[in-house]
Structure formats: structure tokens, C-alpha cells
N, C-alpha and C positions, 0 to 999 in steps of 0.2 A: 417599402424600404429595403435594400437589401442589408443582410446582417453583417456586422463586422464582429469576429469571434478571434478571442485571445486563448491561446494554453498557456499557463503559466506552470515551470516546472522548477523544483527545487533541485538546486545542482548537489549531485554526491551526498544526498539527503542525510543519511545515517552518519556520514563521516562530517557533514557539516554539524551535525547536532552535539556528536562527540567532542568538537573542536570548541565549541560554545564553552563546554565545560572544564576542556584541557586546551587552553589558548598556545600551548607551547607545542601542539602538533601540529601548529600553522605553517606549511610549508614543507612537511616531511610527508613521505611517503605512508598511509595509513589505510587500513582495511577494516573493515566491520565483518564479524560474523554471523551466520544464522545463530538463531536461539540456543541452539543445541551445540554450537560452534563445530558444524559439520562443514561449511563451506563459506567462501565470500558473497557477501551479497551488496556489499557497496566500497567503493574505492576511491582515492583521493585522485586526483589528478595525476599526481607524483607515482604513485603507484600505478595506475594505467602506462606511464610511460616507461616504466622498468617492465611491463610486460605481465603481470598481476593479470590473470582472466576471470571476469566474472563467474562464480560458481566453482571456482577452482578450490578441491577439497583443502580444508586446513592443514590436516598431516602433513601435506604433500607441499602446499605452498610455504609453510614456516619453514621447512628446512631448505626451498631453493631460494626464498626470498629473507636471507637474514637480518637485511636493513630495513624491514616494513614493520610497522606498529601494528600487530593483529588486535581487536578490541571484540570483547563478546558484546552481542547487541541486545539493545534494552529498548523494547516496542514501546514500552510504557512511556519511558521518557520522551521517545519519538512522535508519539501520538498526541502528547502533551505541546511537543514544539509544533506539530502540523496545525493542531487546533490553533495557535496563536499564528499561523501563516494566514490559515483560513478567514480567521476572524478579522486580518487586516485586508483582504482582499474583500471580504464585504463593504468596508468602507468606500471601495469604489464601485460596486454594483451589487445589488442582490439576485441577479440571474446569474448564480453561478452553480456549475454542477461540480461536485468533488469527485473527480474520477478514480483518485488513487491518496494513498497516504502522503505523496509528495508532487500530485498533479490537480490541476482544476482548470475547467474551460469556464472562462467569463464570456457574456454576452455585454458585448459595449456598444452596440446599436443603441443612435442616438446621443450618447453622451458625450460627443465633442461639444454640444452646445451646452452640456450642463458644466462640462470643466474649463468651456471657453479656450479650448485648445484642439490640436490635430489629435489622432490617434495615436500618431507615434510618441507624442509628448505624453500621453496618459499611460501609456506601458512602460517609458522609462520613469515615471514618477513610481510606478508598482515596485519596479525594480530597486529603486532609491529607497524607497520607505518600507518596503520588506527589508532592506539588509539594515539600514538605520533602527527599526523599532523592534525587529526579531532577532536580526542578526545571521540572517540566512542570505546566501545570493541563490537569485532565482535568474532563469532565462524565461523570456516570453517569446512567442510566436503568434504572428497578426496576421489576418487574412479573412475571408469571407465563407469558410465551411471550417468544420473541425478538423477534417482531412487536410485541408492546406494550412489550418494553424498548426496542427502538429509537424507538417513539414518545414514550415517557417520553424519553428522551436529546434527542430532538429538541424536546420540547417547554423542557426545560432551556436549551437552548442559545438557543431564541427568547427565554427568559426574559432571558438574558446580551445578547441585541442591544438589548433596551430596556432596558437597564443596572441591570437587577435582580442584584445579586449573589449567586445561587442555581446552584449547580454540580450539584445533585441534582435528580432529581423520579421521584415513584413514582407509579404509578398501580395502585392497591388495587383489589378487588372494588368495593367502593362506590363508585369514582370510573370505573369502566370506561364504563358506559352513557352517563354524561356525556361522558366524552370521544369516544366513539363519534359522538356527536351534534355534536360541534364540531369533527371531524376530516374532512376532504374524502376521499375514498377514492383521491384521484389523489397524496394526500400519504404514503400509505402506502408503506413499505418493499417492493418487487419490484411494484409496481402499474405498469405502463407506459403508454405512449400509447394503445395500441389498446387494452388492458383499460380503461381510462378512457372511450374514446370508445364501446365497446362496452355499457358500464354506463350512460352518460350518454343512450342511446337507450331506456332503460328509466327512465328518471328518477330512477335511483341515483348520489346526488352524495356524500353523507356514510357513512361507514362504519357508523353506524346501519341507514342504508338499506339496505345490503348484508347484514347479518348477520340483517337483518328478513327476507330471501327465505329461501323453504323449499329444504333440501337437492336436492330432485329438479331444482328451476330452476336452481338455482347449478351442478351435477353436468353436465347438458345443455349449460349454455352456457361454463363454464370448465374442468370436469372435476375431477379430484382436487384440482387444483394450489387449486380455487377453494375446495372443501369443507375443504381444510385451513387455508386462509385464513381463513375464517371461525372456525373452531375456534381459531387462535391469537387472533383478534382478541375471542374471547368469553373469554381466559384460560385457555386448555387448550393445553399445550405438547405439540405435535403434532412439531416439528423441534426435538429436543433438542441440547444443545451438544455439538458435535462435539469431542471430546477428543481431542489430538493434532495435528501440523500436515501439511498436505496438501502433496505435492511440488509446486513451481512446473512450470507448462508449459514455460514460458522462463525463461531469465535473462540480462538484455542489462545493457550499460553504454555511454553515451556523454557527451561534454562539451563545451561550446565550446572552441576554441581560445583560449588569451590573446590574441592578435591574430591577424589572418586569415591565412591561408597558401596558399603554392604550393609548399613545399618539400616534397617526397617522403618524403625520409629522417625530417624531422620529423613526418609524419602516419605514417609506420610506426611510431616510437616511441610515439605517442600511444595508436595501436591495438595495440601490445603492452601497454603499461598496462592498457589495456581487459580485456584478453585474459587478462592475468593475474589480475584481480579477480576476474573471472568463472568462471576455473577454481579459484580459491580458493574461490568460494561452492561451487562443484558439489562438491569434494572435503569441505566442511564438511557437505554436504547426503547425502554418500555417493551422488552422482548422476554419469552420465557423457554426453556428447550425441553423437549420431550426425547431427546437422546444425547447421552453421553459416552465419552471413550476416554482411558486412559492409557498413556504411552509411556513405555519403559526402555531406556537404550544404555546398552552395555558398553563396557569400557574400548569393546573392539568394534562399535556402531553398530553391532545387531539390536534389530527393534524388533519388541513385544507390543502388541496394540489388542486391547478387548474395547468393543463396546454394548451398552446393553440401553435397552428402549425404556422410557419411564413411563408408569400408569399414568400419573399425572404431571404435567409440565411445570416446571418451577423453574425460578430464579434465585433462591434461597440456598447459602453455602450450609447451612445447618442440616438442609436434607441431602445435599450431594455429599457431603462430607462422608455420610456412613456408608450410602454406595458406594462410593470410591474406595473406600477401605475394604469393602467386600472383593473387588475388582484387583485391587494391589495384591490380598490375601492368595488371590488364584494366580497371580502373574510371578510374584516373588519367588525369587530362588535363593536359598542359602549356598553362600560360597561364590556367588557370581557376584563380578565388581560391576557396578552401575555408574555412569557418568551423566544422567541426565532423569527426569521425570517431566511428563507434560499432561495437560487436560485441554480437552476438547467438547463445545455444547453444540449441538446440531438439530436438524429438525427444528428451527427457530420459528416461533409466531408470535403476534403481538400480544402481549399480558391482560389487554381487554377482552380477548377470545378465552383466555383460559377458563377452564372449568372446576370448579373444586369439590371433590368429592365428599358428600354428605358426613361419611363417616371419619373425615379427617380436618372437617373444616377448623375446629377449635385450634389445633396443632398448625394447620396450614396459616391460619391467620398470625398466631404467637412467632410463627420462624419468619416470615414476611416482615413485621412487626421490628423484631429483633434486628433484622438484617438492615432496614431502613434507619435504626437507631446508631448501628455500626457504622453506616455510610455519614451518618451526621454527626460523629464523634470523629471521625476522620477529618472530615470538613474542618474542624474544630481545633484539633490537636496534632493532626498529620497523621500520615500512613505508616502504618505497623502499631498503633496505639494498641490495638488487641490483635491477638493472634488465636488461631483453632491447634490445642495440642494434638501429637500423634496419637 
């Protein structure tokens, strides 16, 4: 049976999340900034039309676009909304690959009989129910491979940019050849600048030009990846939907201060808050870290970063706060004005593989129990019920 794959992509996701909290921003130009307010990471359609570029430095954009509302990012909140979206998608199929915070591939193969309707009607229903139950607009691309599903999704978004109210797009077998002829190979998911430059030397500009090359030539110049790309573009699913989540390589948290700071105790308290949020995520994912880093960003965007390898992997803030305090003591400079602090846990492994030192067993187990108790208290009474002092 041929695969039927959909890519569900949340539209202007961070901005859409903010509009759930602030409906008065609907229809207005809005941008969301990176956690340190360094640059633009999400734009409303209105902001895009004004010319705000993705990645634009905030200190430039705020002066250039006076009528745009710029908001500090809140990744914890966005992750909560993302989980609601993904939970809704699981109502349609268990075969889901969560590709990013705002994207997921769905294997819909055979579900036409389950839902007693065409695949186009299924994705229309996905769009409608995610909007009604979560409040987020999504675009859906539908085809027979991940690459074509991504291309279909891009087509849906392009229609919306041209003010055409169409949130779904299907590339069927009869449309594949025409779509390939009208799509530049450089616009295909996974094709980078180096590959584009190489193909351009051989006058290969469109996807149709590429799939018209024989396999021997493609393998010689691009290897197996090139052969897989050709098959995916022709509608043959070579890279199936990877069911289940992939463990992250790192987990980080940073946020700009409400006001510029020189107060070391305040900076430590904010760092402790980040450590707790990172540790909580580690515990939720059943992970431990064996390397951590602390980041300090000055008022003029100069960044200081220091990392340290841990003797024993952990996911408890009670151990990491003391270590981070030692790092901060080395990094902090009096009379320097700071705008943000950040924390990152790296070299992650599953907690099942954690080995406890015989000298620290009692202390380590106590810290683990304290952390679990903290999590339970927050579940019952809400976030912020407990804080670690500076």
C-alpha cells in the first residue's frame, strides 16, 4: 500500500500562542523575540507584509518598525500549547513524528476507511478541530512522501501569503510532474546551498530537471541521499514517519531580565529558576545531564559562557544550583550591566543508565526525592509555589 503522509505546521506559532493570551493583537503586526530579546523568531502575517525579516536584530527592528508590537518569547508557554496541538493530532492517528515544536508528520495511510471519507476531508477536519479546540491555525500538506508533504505544506502557506484562504494542499499522483516542473530544486526541504550550486553547474534548476537524471549520475554526485531524494520527489516514501519522540541533545533556558541588572543575587535567583525548569523537563523526559553551562549576556549583547563536566550525571536542581553558583562567581564582574542569564544541560542520557557513586548515594537519593516532591507540589498548587534563594 502506498503511504499517505501529511505535514501539519502551526502558522506563525509563537505569535499565535501570544494572541491566545492577548486577543487584542489579532490583525495587528506582531513579532516574538528570542528568549534574550536578541532577534525576531516569529512574525505575524501583518509584520511580514511590513517587511520585518526573520532573525532581524531587535535593537534595529524596534526603531525601523515603530508600529509593530515586539514581545519577549516564553518557551515554556509555547511548549504547553504545542503539547495541546500534538495531543489533538493523536486523536487522528498514533503514527506521528513530532518534527519540531510546531510541526509534525502524520502517517494517514488507510485512515480513509476508518473515517469513511477522503484524505482531503481528513486534513480539513484536522485544521478545523485544532483551531476550535486549541485555538491555533495550522496548514496541512498532503502527499505520498515526507518531501512532497513538506512541499505541499509550503504551497498552502504561499497561497495564504497571497490572501487566498486555503490552509490545506494536496499533491496527488496526477499533479506530481507539474509541481516538480514549477518548483526550484533550491526550494526543496533538505537541499542546501552547496547542493544547489553543484546542480546549477549541470543546468539542473527545477525538481523535474533533477528527477530526470539517471540514478548512476545522481549516485555519483550526491550518493544515497540524492537517490532517496529522487524517489521521495517521485512520490515513493523512502524516509517513513518515525513514530515516537527523539531524545533532545540538550535542554536550555534563558530569559531577559525585566530591567538591566548588576545585582548578583538577583541574577543567581533568575539562574536558579532556569535550572529548575530545565531539571523538571529532564525528569519528565527521564534524562540526566553530565555537562552544564551558564551564559551571561551584557547590556551591549556581549556573551560570556562557561561549562563544566559533572562527575555524576543528575537531573536535580539541588545539586546543580551549587555548581552553577561556583560558575557564576567566576563569570560575574562588578559594575558590568547584564541583560540576561541562561542555563543549558548537555550530554544527556537516560536516567535508567545513571550510576550513583557509593559515597553520595544517600545524598543523591534525598535530592531526587526532594525534586519529585517539588514537582508534585507544583502540579497541585501551581508553578512558583517554591523557589530557590540566591
